[in-house]
N, C-alpha and C positions, 0 to 999 in steps of 0.2 A: 414320924414327923408330918411328913406329905401327906400321910393317910389320914392322919389327924385333921389337917387342912382342908383338904379334899371333904373330908366329912362335916366340916363346919361349915364351908360352902353348899355342900347340898341340903345341909339342914336350913341354912338361910333361905335358898330359894324353894325350899317346899313351903316356908313360913310364909314366905313375901308371896309367892303365885298360889292361889286356891286351886283347886282341883279342876276347874273350867279355865285356869289361866292361858292354857296350851291354844286354846280356840282364840282368846283375845290377842296372843302373839302371832299367831297366823294371820289372821286379820289385818293385824297392825303391817306386818311383812309385808302383805298384799297391797295395803296401801301405800306403803313406802315404795314397793315395785312399780306400781303404776304412777306415782309421781316422775319416776324415771323415763318410764314409757311416754308419758306427757310431754315432756321435755325434750326426749330425744324427737319425738315425731314435730313440735314445735321447730325445733332445729333443723331438720329434715325439711321442713315445708318453706323455711326461709332461706337456708343455705344451697340448697338441692345439694348436697352431699351425700352420696349413698350409703357412706359408713355410718352415718346418723340413721337410715332407713333400716340397716341391718342390725344395729345395736336395737333400735327399739323392738323389732322382732325377736330378738334373743330375750330381752328382757319382756318381753309379752309371753313368751313361751315359759320364762323362768316363774313369772306369775301363775300360768297354767299350772305349773307343777305345786306351788304352793298350795293353790285351789285341791289339786287331788289330794296333798297331805292334810287339809280341812276336811275332806271325804272321808280319808281313811281314819281321823280321829273318832268318825261316827261309826265306821263300819270296816274294823280292822280285817276282816275276813274276806272282803272284796279285792281279790287279786287283781283285777283289771285296772282298778285305779293306781296300783302301785306300779303296773306295768307302762300305764299313759304317763305318770309322773316321770319314772325311768327316759321314756322318749322323749317328753318334752323338755327334760335337762339335758341330753343328748342334743336336740335341734339347737336349742340356745345355744350350746358350744358351739356348735358350726356356725350359728350366725353371727356369732360373736366373733369369730375367726374370720370370717368373711369380710364383716366389718372394719377390722383389723389390715386385712389384704387390701382393700381400697382404700384406706387410709395411706398405706405404705405404696400405693400406687402399683401392687400386684394383681392386677385385678382377675378374678376367676369367673365364668359363667357362672348363671344362674341355674343352669341345667345341672351343671356338676353339684350345685348346694342341694339340686332336689333329689340328684342321686344319692347324694350322702344322709339325706334324711329318710330317706326310703331303709337305705342299710342301718341307720339309727335304730326305727322303728323294728327291724325286723330282729338285730339284736336284742332290743329291748325285751323282745318277748320269747326268744332263743335263750337267752342267759338265763332264766328262770328255770328252764327245765335240767342244766346244765351244774348250775351253784345252787346248793339249796340255803346257804347261809345269804341273810337276807344284805348284810353289811359288804359283803364280796360282791354281790349281785350289782349293789347301786354306788359303789366307790368309782368304779371307772368312768361313770358319766360324770361324777362332781369332781372328779380330779381333771377330765378334760374342762368343763366349765371354769374350772380355777386358773386352769393353766392360759385358756383364751382371755380371763380377765386380765392376767399377768400380762400378756402380750400387748394389751391393749394398754395398759398403765406403762409398760415400756414406751410404746410409741409417744404417748401423752409428755413422759421424761424429757423429753428433746424441748418442751418449752417451761423448763421447770425455774429455771433463772428468769423468765420473761413474765410469766403471770401467775398470781397466787392459785386462780383458781386450777391452774394445770398441777400445783403442787398438793392442791387439797384432793384434787382427782385423782392422782397418781398415788397416793396415801391409802385413801378410800377403797380404791379397786385393788391394791396389793391386800389390804386387809379382808376383802370381802371374798379375793381370791383363796387367799389363806384358810378363810373361814370355812370354804365350799369344801376346800381338800380334808381338814378333819372334823367337818360336821358330823357325819353319821358313824365316824369312830367314836366321840364321844357322846352319842345319843346311846351307840351300842353298849359303852361302858356303865353310862348311867342314864338309863329313862327318863329319871326328873329333870334332867338338863334341859331338856326338848324346849321347854317355853321362854328358859334364858339365849337357847340357841337362836331361837325364831327374833326374841328381841334385837339381839345382837346383828342379826341378818337386817332387819327393819332399818336400824340405825344405821348402819355402813350404808344403805340403800338411801336412806335419807342424805347422808354425807356425798355420795355419790350424785344425787340430785343437786345438794348444795353447789359441788363441785364443778357440775358443769355448768349451770345458771352463772356461777362467777367466773369460770371462764368464757362462754357466751359475751357475758357483758363485756370482761376485759378486751374480747378480741372485736367486740363492737367497736368500743371506745378506739381501740388502737386504729380498726379502719376509720373512725371517724376523725382522727387526729391526722390519718394519711388522707384522709380527702381534704381537711380542713387546710393542709399543707400544700396539697395539690391547688386547692383553689388559691391560695395566698401565690404560689408559683404561677398559676394561671394567668392571676390580676397581675403581677409583675410582669410576666411575659407579654400579657395585652400593652400594658403601659408602654413597654419598651418597642412592642410592634407599633402601637399609634406614633411612638416619638421616630421611631424608622419612617412610618408612612408622611408624617409631618416632612422630615428632612427629605424624602424620597419625593413628596411635592414638591419641594423649596430647588430641588436640584431639578425635576422636571420644568418647573416654571423657569429655571435659569437656562436649560438646554433650551425651552421651545423660544425661550428669546434671543438666546446667542448664536442659534446655528443659523449657517448660511442658508440654507433651504427654507424655501416659503412653504409655510405650514399653514393649513386652512381646516377649521373643524366646522363640519356641516352637519345640521341636524338631518339626522336620514328621515326624519316624517314630512318635513317642510323644503329639504334642501335649500336652506338657507344658511349663510356662515354665522357661526356662534361664535367664533375667535379667532384671529388673524396674529402672526407673530411679527414683529418688526420688518423681517425679511420681506415677507408679503405687502408690507408696505412699499418697501423697495419695488420689488416687482411688477406693484401693478401701479404706482405710484399716486395711492391712496393713502388716506389715514385708517387708523383702525378703527375708530368712530364712523368712519365711512363705507368700512367694508361689513362690520358686524350689523347683522340683520339683512344685508343685502343678498337677494336671491343668487346662487350659484350660476345660474343661467346668465347672469350680467357677464361674469365673466369667462363664460364658457358657452357661446350662443349657438354651439351644435347640440348642447344640452338638451334632452327633449323636456317636456313638461313634467312637472311633479305629480306622483298619482297617490292613491290612499295604500299601495301597498307597501310597505318597507324593505321587504325584498326586492320589488320591482326596483325601486328607486336606487336602491343599491347595485344592482345588475345596470342599472342606466349610466350611474356616475363610473362604474369601472367601464363601461363601455366605452367611455370617452379615450380609453387608452389603448392603443392598438399593441401589436406584437412587441413593439421595440420601447414600448413606454413612455410615447412621447404625445404632447398634447399641446393644443393653442391656446395661449390664455390673453385678452384684451386687457389694454392697461388704459388707464384713466383716459385717455386720448384717443380713443380707438385704436390704438397701435397693436397687432397682434405679434407677439413672441411667442419662439417656439421652446418648450419646455419638456423634460423629461419627468415621469412623477410616479407616484405608487400611492394606492388608496387600501385604507387599512379602517376595518371597523373596530374601533375602541370606545371604553366607556368613560363620560365626562360627567360629574357630578350626579352618577346613577342613573345615567340615560346613556342609550348607544347613539355616538354619533360616528362621522366618517371623517378620517384624518385622511387629508390629501397633501402629501410632500411634493413639491415642485421646486424645478430649478433650470435656469435658463441656458440653453446649450447651443445658442446661437454661433458662438464664436468657437465653441468645438466642432461643431459642423462644418465650419470654415475651413478649420485646421484638419478636419478631416478629408474635405473635398479637396484641399491643396495638396495632403498627402499622397492621396490618389492620382491627383494631376501630376506630382513628382513620380509616383512610381511609372505613371504612362509616358513622362518625359524619359526616364532614364531609359526604357527600353527604347524608345523613339531615337534617342541618340546614341545607342550603340549600333541601331542599325544606319543611321545617318552616317555616323562616322567612319562603319564599314565604305559603305558606299562611296562617300568623299574621297577618303584613302583610295580607292580604286580608280577614280575618276581622275586622280591628279597625274597619274602616269599618261595615259593618253593625252590628257591636255598638254602636257610636258612636250610629246610627240610632237602634237599637231604646230604648237608656239613656237617650237623649235626651229620645225623644217620651214616654217614661214619668215622667222627672221633670219634663217639662213636665206631662203629664196630672195627675200628683199635687199641681201647684201649686194645681188649681183647686178653690177651697175647699166648691164645690156639688157636689162628686163624691160619689157614694152610697159608703158606706163597705165594702161587700162588692167595690165596683169598686177602692176605694183598696188593699183588701188584698191584691186579686187583683194589682193593679198594682205593689206590694210584692214580691209574689212575683216577678214578671216580673223587676223591678230587681235583686233577690238573684241570681235566678239567670244573668243577664247578667251581675253583675260578679263571679260565681264562674267565668263563662266568660270575663272579661276576664282574671283571674288567671291561669288557664290559658293562655292566648295570651301573656301575659307571660312566663310562665315558659318557653313554648317559644321565645319571641325570645331570652330570656336563656340558654337552652341552644345555641340556633342560633348567635348571633352574641356570646357574652360581651363586654362592654366592657371597657375597663381601668378599673381601679377608681380612684374620685376621692379621692386619699390626703390627709387631713387628720391633726391632731392628737387624737388619741381617748383616752379612759379604757377600758379594757376593761372594768372593774368594772361601769362605768355602763351600756356596752351591754348587759352580762347583767342588769342591774336592770331597764332598760327593756323588754327580752326578756321578761322575767317578768309583767311588768304586762301586756304586750300578751297573754299568756295567761293572765291571772288568770283569766276568768269560765271559759274550758275546763279549767283545773286545779280549780277549783269541781267543775262538773259532772262531773267525771270520780273526785273525790274521791280525788284525789294529794297526797300530802305532799311538798312542795318541801322539800329540805336545801340550804342554800347553804354554801359554804365558799369564801369569795371572798379570796384573797391579799392583805394590806395593804401589801406591799414593790411591787405592779406599777409600772412606770415606764411614763411614755406613749409611746405609739407612733404612727407614720404609720400611717393604714388608711383603707379606706372603710369609715365608721359604718353605713352602709344595707345595704353588702354582708355585712359583719360579722354585724348583726343579723339579716339575712335567713337566714345559715346557722345561728344560735342558733335561730331559731323553728322552723327546719325540724326541727332534732333534737329541741326540746323537744315539736314535737307528734308526732313520732314515737315517743317516750318515752310521751308519755301516751297515743296511741292503743294501742299495745301492752299497757298497763295497763287499759284498759275493762272487759275481761273477766275479768281475775284474781282471783280469791277473795283475802281475808285484806287485809295490807296493803301499800297500794301507795305505791313512795318512787322520786323521781326526784332525784339527787343531782345539782348543778351545783358545779364547783370552778375556781377561777384559781391559777395558780402560775407564779411568775418561776424562770426556771433556765437556765443555760448560754446567757443571752442571748435567750432566748425565752420568749414567754408561753404558756403551755398551758390550755386551757379544756377540763374534762372534763364530759362530760354521760352519766350514767350512771342506770340504772334495775334492778328488782329482777324484770325480767320475763321470759320465757320462753327467752330467748335466741335466736340467729340460728342454725339449722342450718350444719352445716359444708358440707352439700351447695352451698348457695347463698350462703357467704361471701365468694368473688371475684367475685359477680355482681352485690352491692348495689349499688355504685356506677355500674352500669351504665345507660344511660338507658332509661327506659319498661319497666323491670325493677321490678315491685312484687310482692308476696304480699297486699295489700291487696284486699279484695272490690272489686266494679264500682262507681264512683261514689264511692270513696273515698281515692282516689289515683291520679296520673299516671304514677308511676314516674320524676319528674323532680327530686324534691327533693334527696335525695342527691348525684345527679349533678352538680346545679347548686351543692351545696355543696362538691364536689370542685373544680370549678371555679374557684370563688370563691377558695379555698384555695390552690390552685395559682397564680392570679395574684397572689397576694398573695406569691409565695414561699416559702410555707408547707405543710404537710404535714397530714394527717389521715385517722388510722387506728382500727380498730375493733379490739375485743378483745371474745368470746364465748364462753360455753359452754351447753351447752344446760340449761335449768332452774337457771341461776346469774346471769341477766341479762345487759346487755351496755351496754360502754364506749365510747364515741366520744371520741377525742382530737384535738383541734385545737392543732396549734404553729404560733404567728407568732412571725416574726424580728422581734425590736425594731430598729426603725430610729431613729435619734436625729432628734429636733423640731426645726426651727428655730425661731428668737427670732421670731415674728412674732406681730401682732395680728389676730385675727380677727374683722370688724364682726358683729353681731348682724344678723340680719335683721328687717326693719320687718315686723309681721303687721300686718293690718289689721281691724277690729273686726267684729263678727260686723252689727251693724246699721250698720255706715258705709254712706252713700248717696252717689251725686256731688251734689256744691254745683249750687244753681241755675246754668244757663249756658245759650245756645241752643242748640236741637235740632242735636246732631252727627250727621254721616254717616260711615255706615262703611260700608266695601267687602269683601265674603267673597268669597275665592277659592278656589276646591275644585271638583273634577273630578267629586266625589259629589252629585249632586242631594239626596239623603237628609239629607245632612250641613248643605247650604246651607240648606235649609228649616229643619232644627231651629235653625241658629243665627240666621235670618229671624225664627222665631216669638219664640224666649226674648229677643233684642234689641230688636226692634219692641215685644215686650211693657214694655220698660223706658224706653220712648220714643225710641228711637234712629231716625235713617231709615237703611236699609242696603239696599244694591246688590250686586249677585252677579256674578262672572265664573267662567268655567269652568277657565280657565286664566292663567298668566301674560302671554300674548298679549293677551288679550282685556282683562285688568286693566290694561294698560298702554294700551291705547285708552280706557279709560273714565278713565283719570287724566288723558290730553290732556285732555278734554272736561268734567272734572269736578272740583271740591274736595273733598277726603275728611279727615277728622280723624283717622282710624285704619284701617289695613289689617289684616285677619286673613285669613292666606294658609296654605293647605296646601305642604307641602315637596316630595312627589313627584306630580309632576303633566306629563301630555303635553303636547307641544310647546314649554313651557318649565316649568321647574322653579321651586321658589320660590327656591333658590339664586342662579340668572339673574336673576329677576324682582327680589329682594333688591338685588343688583349694579344691575342696570339703573334701580331708583330713585335709588339712591346716587349716580349719575352724572347723570341726568335732573331727580330732585324730591328732591334733598338735606336738605329742612326735613322730608320724612316718614320719614328713613332711623331715625329714633329710634318711628315709628309704627307699627311693625309687629308684630303676634302671630302667632309658628306656630303650627300643630297639626298634627301627623304623629303616623303610626302604625309607623314605623321608627326610633324614636330610639336603637335600640341598633347599626345602622348606625355604624363610624367614620367615615364622610364626613360624615352628618347631623350626629353629635354635634359633629366638629370644626368645622362649619358655624356650629351653634349657638353655640359656646363662642367663636369668633371674632368673630361678629356682638354677642352680648350681649344680643339680642332676646329678651324674655320667650316660653316656648313652653308648650304642654301635651300630653299625649301624649292618642290615642285608643286609646278611648274616653274623654270628659272627663265631668268634672262641670258641669252647668250654671251651678250656684254658682259654681264655680270662674272660669268663663269671665267671669260677670258680674263677680265680684271684680278680675280680670287688667283687663276694659277699663276700668272705675271708677278704678283705680291709674293706668292708662296714660293717661287723659285728665286727672285731677287733677295727673300731674306735668308734662302740657304747659300747663294752667292757670298753674302756677306758675312755669315756665319762661318762659311769654308776661307774667305779671305782673311778673316782675324784670327 
């Protein structure tokens, strides 16, 4: 039955195609192949993909094979044409494979393709001498061509679901590959089928062309859709960017208007202000419309003239700022203010402008100067404190001996007067030392309930003799509604005495009426104290320095320059303020303001004062231990107390004092605080532990009472104490008082 069917097909083909039909079929196959070549060349030209170039060459060689087949139809005995045909088929297969490798990103070099083509050419000539059957000679190359077409079809199968052209191309290539594999076997079996086979080859090539064109169009459409989508996305992004740019511009305008820095936008070509923010208006005291269009040089006179070079203008503006970034800017009334700033080149409405950010730093500079001054004063204070403390010991010795000598009733009157001068000058030196110590380490105020008017009256009474000698009229304007407040009465009195003394001294050489007015007033929960005089006033050149330590305009021997500095420190410690108002020839007003602090309801016991003529009651001779590392002070105290009938021993430090206490009984101990090896604080702790009955029988003397540690120790211990240099009479009084308390306690 199959043989019958094949016979019918062969009969149909023979009847359909005339004897010259083979040439027509070959021509049609060549034409279809060239269509494939043209399409692949076009795709290679527009896509620049190497796979299309290799496939175009492959189909070109296949068309050359068809041309050799056309020549063989005329000259069947020409063997060279058959050999060239085989070589063309083999090279076509190699080029097809090379294109497939490029499409799969497994690129091989063109040199390898050339070597393969040469081998294929040699094989085409050599195989003829080995195999005699034409079918077996041509079949390997056609099978290779079919397999290469199959590989290309498989690669395009990846796009089977996405593109119709890919499906047409895959099916066409599969059929074409199958056709190449079985083509020569069919012709060898029945030569009459040759025309039909070439017609089939032409149809399949045409289908490949259609598949390539359809795939190219679909890919182009996909790329177009992707480009359109990107275009839409780009438009959306552009709108979003424009919106963000608009929002950013609004934010910039808000920041430009609300920033604390003065901002000037200056045209780089003309160096004229094109825009200024409200802070710039406040800095220059000019409105924005007055600043816009104004040359920058009117604000910065030190700026050189504008030039035609934009780069030079930029450099000149930047040169206004020194290494610290500081610049002088002129206000509307011609006042120069110190500012710090920064110059930046920015874009404003598509034009380059210079943005100048400026900020006034006058206040900061003053604070920096005050900080540097505070650091200097801290170092100076440490030096002064050490010197002053060391001066207290020799001053105590000098004043002690002077007081002892003056108690000698048989002393010559002239010698007594000289000793009085020595004592007076020593007391003056001691006062200077106390001021130095107060300046170096100001102590915290001892707050008690005070009446400010009472302090003012006491201060005036203390300077009554000085007022009379200087022939100064005191005018009192004391407020009647002053509430009591918490303050250190001694420190506030020291402030008033210093201010009164200064006011009296500036009036000593003034002709005419000399008036010092002192007034008090309660206002806004503050007590204001005003000390004013009608003197020559304070020159503006030194107004800022009057509160500086050691600054004075008085002559040598009339002042140390510490009075106002100490006043300032005391008022600051009280959380108050002190300021001065003065004009040349119109006098000076010092104003002290103290915050009113609510006073607690407390009863303050009155101190018990001993009468001047009080003496120790009759008692056995008392033993006293004097502990001090200064031999001169020990000798002064021994002479003073031995003269009063006491029996005294001495020790140079706390360690020696403990050894004496271990072997002797003492009624009273007089000890320094600052001593080598063992200080007075450690001695007090050791006595409290070993000899608790002597804990209440210790009197301290010190030259360092302004030290916070010493003051805290004395306040916690509750022991009586005296400053160096001390008054001999005060020492005697405290000793009598301490021994009397001991006697009372023992009797009870």
